[in-house]
C-alpha positions in Angstrom: -0.3 28.3 -5.0 2.4 27.3 -2.6 2.6 25.0 0.4 5.0 24.9 3.4 5.5 21.2 2.9 9.1 20.2 1.9 9.3 17.7 -0.9 11.3 14.5 -0.3 12.6 14.7 -3.8 14.0 17.7 -5.7 11.4 19.7 -7.6 13.2 20.1 -10.9 12.9 22.8 -13.5 13.6 22.1 -17.2 17.1 23.6 -16.7 17.9 21.2 -13.8 16.2 18.1 -15.1 17.8 15.1 -16.8 18.0 15.8 -20.6 15.3 13.3 -21.4 12.9 15.0 -19.0 13.3 18.5 -20.5 11.0 18.2 -23.5 8.3 16.5 -21.4 8.5 19.3 -18.8 8.2 21.8 -21.7 5.1 20.0 -22.9 3.6 20.0 -19.4 4.4 23.7 -19.0 2.7 24.3 -22.4 -0.4 22.4 -21.4 -0.8 24.1 -17.9 0.9 27.5 -18.4 3.1 26.5 -15.5 4.9 23.3 -14.4 3.0 21.7 -11.4 5.2 20.4 -8.6 4.1 16.8 -9.2 5.6 16.8 -12.6 8.7 18.6 -11.3 9.2 15.7 -8.7 8.6 13.0 -11.3 11.1 14.6 -13.7 13.8 13.0 -11.6 13.1 9.9 -13.7 12.6 10.5 -17.4 11.0 7.1 -17.7 8.4 7.8 -15.0 7.7 11.2 -16.4 7.2 9.8 -19.9 4.9 7.1 -18.5 2.8 9.6 -16.5 2.5 12.2 -19.2 1.7 9.5 -21.8 -0.9 8.1 -19.5 -2.6 11.5 -19.1 -2.5 12.0 -22.9 -3.9 8.6 -23.7 -6.8 8.9 -21.3 -7.4 12.5 -22.5 -8.1 11.0 -25.9 -10.3 8.3 -24.6 -14.1 8.0 -24.8 -14.9 9.1 -21.2 -15.6 12.8 -20.7 -12.8 14.9 -19.1 -15.4 15.8 -16.5 -16.0 12.1 -15.5 -12.2 11.6 -15.4 -11.8 14.5 -13.0 -14.7 13.2 -10.9 -13.0 9.8 -10.6 -9.8 11.6 -9.8 -11.2 13.5 -6.8 -13.0 10.4 -5.4 -9.7 8.4 -5.6 -7.6 11.2 -4.2 -9.9 11.7 -1.2 -10.0 7.9 -0.5 -6.2 7.9 -0.6 -5.7 11.0 1.4 -3.9 12.8 -1.4 -4.3 16.6 -0.9 -2.3 17.4 -4.0 -4.5 15.4 -6.4 -7.7 16.5 -4.7 -6.7 20.2 -5.2 -5.4 19.8 -8.7 -8.3 17.7 -10.0 -10.9 19.9 -8.4 -9.6 22.8 -10.4 -9.4 20.6 -13.6 -12.9 19.3 -13.0 -14.3 22.9 -12.7 -12.5 23.7 -16.0 -14.1 20.5 -17.5 -17.6 21.9 -16.7 -18.4 20.4 -13.3 -19.9 22.6 -10.7 -18.3 23.0 -7.3 -21.2 21.0 -5.9 -20.6 18.2 -8.4 -16.9 18.1 -7.6 -17.7 18.0 -3.8 -20.2 15.2 -4.3 -17.7 13.3 -6.5 -15.1 13.7 -3.7 -17.5 11.7 -1.5 -18.0 9.2 -4.3 -21.5 10.5 -5.1 -23.3 12.0 -8.1 -26.9 12.9 -9.0 -26.2 11.4 -12.4 -26.7 7.6 -12.3 -23.9 6.8 -14.8 -21.4 9.0 -13.0 -22.5 7.5 -9.6 -22.0 4.0 -11.0 -18.5 4.9 -12.3 -17.5 6.5 -8.9 -18.8 3.5 -7.0 -16.8 1.2 -9.2 -13.6 3.3 -8.9 -13.8 3.4 -5.1 -14.5 -0.3 -5.0 -11.4 -1.0 -7.1 -9.3 1.2 -4.7 -10.8 -0.2 -1.5 -10.7 -3.9 -2.7 -7.3 -3.5 -4.4 -8.7 -4.5 -7.7 -10.6 -7.5 -6.2 -14.0 -6.6 -7.7 -16.8 -9.0 -8.4 -18.7 -9.7 -11.7 -21.6 -7.7 -10.2 -19.4 -4.6 -9.9 -18.6 -4.8 -13.7 -22.2 -5.6 -14.5 -23.4 -2.5 -12.7 -21.2 -0.4 -15.0 -22.7 -2.0 -18.0 -26.2 -1.6 -16.6 -25.4 2.2 -16.2 -24.6 2.4 -20.0 -20.8 1.9 -20.1 -19.5 -0.4 -22.8 -16.5 -2.7 -22.2 -14.0 -0.2 -23.5 -15.3 2.4 -21.1 -15.2 -0.1 -18.2 -11.5 -0.6 -19.0 -11.0 3.2 -19.2 -12.6 3.8 -15.8 -10.1 1.3 -14.4 -7.3 3.0 -16.2 -8.3 6.4 -14.6 -8.1 4.7 -11.2 -4.7 3.3 -12.0 -3.3 6.6 -13.2 -4.7 8.3 -10.1 -3.2 5.7 -7.8 0.2 6.5 -9.5 -0.2 10.2 -9.0 -1.6 9.9 -5.5 1.3 7.7 -4.4 3.9 10.1 -6.0 2.4 13.0 -4.1 1.9 11.3 -0.8 5.1 9.3 -0.7 7.3 12.2 -1.8 5.4 14.9 0.2 5.0 17.1 -2.9 3.9 20.6 -2.0 0.4 21.5 -3.2 0.5 24.3 -5.7 -3.2 24.5 -6.5 -5.9 26.1 -4.3 -6.4 23.7 -1.4 -9.4 21.5 -0.9 -10.2 19.9 2.4 -10.1 16.1 2.5 -13.4 14.5 3.5 -11.7 11.3 4.5 -8.0 10.6 5.1 -6.7 7.2 4.0 
């Protein structure tokens, strides 16, 4: 679970982190059984760490399934060329009940399930069009069975993944999950 990449920011442990980051790093460690490098990098800013961890927690309590959240994450990661998020969310997607084939398809923005396929198409449209989606894009989600709250949640998953993708790519955070090959670099 290591990479030869050198991070552009220090990867902090709870002992090295600013005091306000320490309880959050402890919570992350408790949730994962380890402290992933991404959180160690973000711990340089207690405010950013609180925002990221809170965002994960809020969406974890949302109405979309964890499996769909992870499928959105791998699609967005692949589109943005984020090896870290692709690796991490592939593992988390498998833990959420998706097969290896389903995660691979999601990475390409595809799914045999029509609702999942609609969510992935929308998520990638948001990324590719920088949020400039059309009424028809939203209507397609409703037609696939998503209510307005779920439409907003899909967008929130995209936003969270943009944040994490940019952290990992911009700061060259070493991947500490089993690697997954990108289909398409950004």
